[in-house]
N, C-alpha and C positions, 0 to 999 in steps of 0.2 A: 947478846940478849941478856946476859947476866947484868949488864949495865943497866937495863931498864928496870929489872927487878930490884936491883940495888938502889936505884933512884927512888923507887916506890917505897922501899923499906925505910929509906932515910927520911922521907917526908912524913911527918907524924900527923898531918891533918887529914880530914876526910877526903876521899877520892871523889872527885866530881863526876867522873865517868862511871862509877859503879852505881848500879840500879839496885835498890833493895828488892828482895824477892817478894815480899808481901805487897808492895806497891805495884809490882809488875803483875801479879795475879789479880789484884783488885782492878787494875786498868784493863786487863784483857777481859775480865768478866763484865765490866761496865761497857766496854766496847761491844761485846757480844749482845748484851741486853739492848743497847741503843740500836745496834744493827738489826736485831730481831724485831724491835718495835717499828723501826723504819720500814722493814720488809713487810710487816703485817699492815701497817697503817698507811704509810706514804707511798710505798711501791705500787699498790693497786691503782691509786689515783694517778700516779705518774704514768703507769702503763696505759690507763684509760685515756689520759690526755694525749699521749703519744699515738695511740690507736686512732683517736679522733683526728689528730693532725694528719696522720697517714691517710685516713679516709678522705679528708678534705683535699689533700694534695693529689691523691690518686683520682678522686672524683673530679677535682678541678682539671686534671690532665685529661680525663675521659670527656668532660664537658668541652674542654678546649679542642680535643680531637674531633668530637661530634660537631662543634661549631665550625671547625675548619672544613670538615667534610661537607656540611651544609653550605658553607661559603663556596666551596669548589663546585658543588652541584648548582648553586645559583649562578655562579660565573659561567659554567658550561651552558646553562639554559639561556643566559643573557647572550652568550656568543652565538648560540643557535638562532635566537630571535634576531640578533643583529645580522647574521648571515641571511636569514629569511627575508629580512627587511631590505637588504642589499639586492637580493634576487628579485624581490617584488618591485623595487625601484627600477632595476634594469628592465624588467618586463614592461613596466609603465612607460619608460623611456622608449623602448622598442615599439610599443603600441602607438605611442604619440608620434613617433617618426613615421610609422606606417600610415597613420591617419593623415599626417601632414602631406605625405607623398600622394595619398589618395585624393586629398582635397586639391592639391596643386594639379594633379592629372585631370581631375574633374573640371577645374576652372580652365585649364588649358583646352580641354575638349569643348567646353561651352564657348570659349573664345574663338576656337577654330570654326565651330558651327555658326557662330554669329558672323565671323568674317566671310564664310561661304555664303551665308544668307545675304550679307551686304553686297558681296560680289555678284550674286545672282540678280539681286534687285538692280544693281548698277548696270549689268548686262541687259536686263529687260528694259531699263529706262533708255539705255543707249540704242537698243534695237528699235524702241518706240520712236525715239527722236530721229533715228536714221530713216525710219519708215515715213515719219512726218516730213522730214527734209526732202526725201525722194518724191513724196506726193506733191509737196509745194513746188519742188523743182520741175516736176512733170507738168504741173499746171502752168508754171512760168514759161517752160520750154514750149508747151502747147500754145500758149498765148503768143509767144514770140514767133513760133513757126507759123501760126495762123496769120499773123501780120506780115511775116516775110513771104509766105506763100501768096498772100494777096498781092504783094508788091511784085513778086516774080511772075505770077500768072497774069497779073494785070487785070484781074477781075476781082470783084468783091465776092468774098465768100460769105455772103449773107445767109445762105442756106445752111442751117445748123447741121443738118444730116450730112451734107457734103463736106462741110468744114470739119465735122467730127471725124469722118472717115479719113480725111487727109491727115489730121492731127494724130489719130490712132496709128496709122501706117507709119508716120514719121517717128513716133515714139517707139514703136516696135523695132524699127530699123536702128534707132539709137541704142536700145537695150540689147539688140543682137550684136552690135559692133563690139562692145567690151567682151562678150562671151566668146566671140570668134577670136578676139585678140588673146584671150586667156588660153584658148585651145591651141593656138600657135606657139605660145610660150612654153 
């Protein structure tokens, strides 16, 4: 260490690192005055600006949280309405299917009733035509039997009452013959 002091003593010029005491005191006083002025004048406005920014940020966060909560609520309501709409659509589809089945069953029933009516009318027409055919056949058979009886008997059956009695008896025998054949079978 003595080497450093010795070097300082040997140089005769001013020491660059040495600070004069009067300048140091004036610098500290100037610093304290400027610091005091800044603390009195600038610091309140800086604090006010910082408080406003903090309020804006916190308010923005609160508004963002509130907006997010509202958005979540709207989303939940939307999902509920969507679920309700899906249920309503399913109910409508079910009702439509039930209505379709009812319409098909009704149409099927009407078609069956119409078919039964057509079948009944056809049976009635067949019965009427069968009755007409039997009646016409009876007359034909009566006429033929009348002619045949006249040829067999050898006499003219000009008497209507007598001819009618012979024909009626012959027809009765013809009608009885199939009934007797059915009774044997």
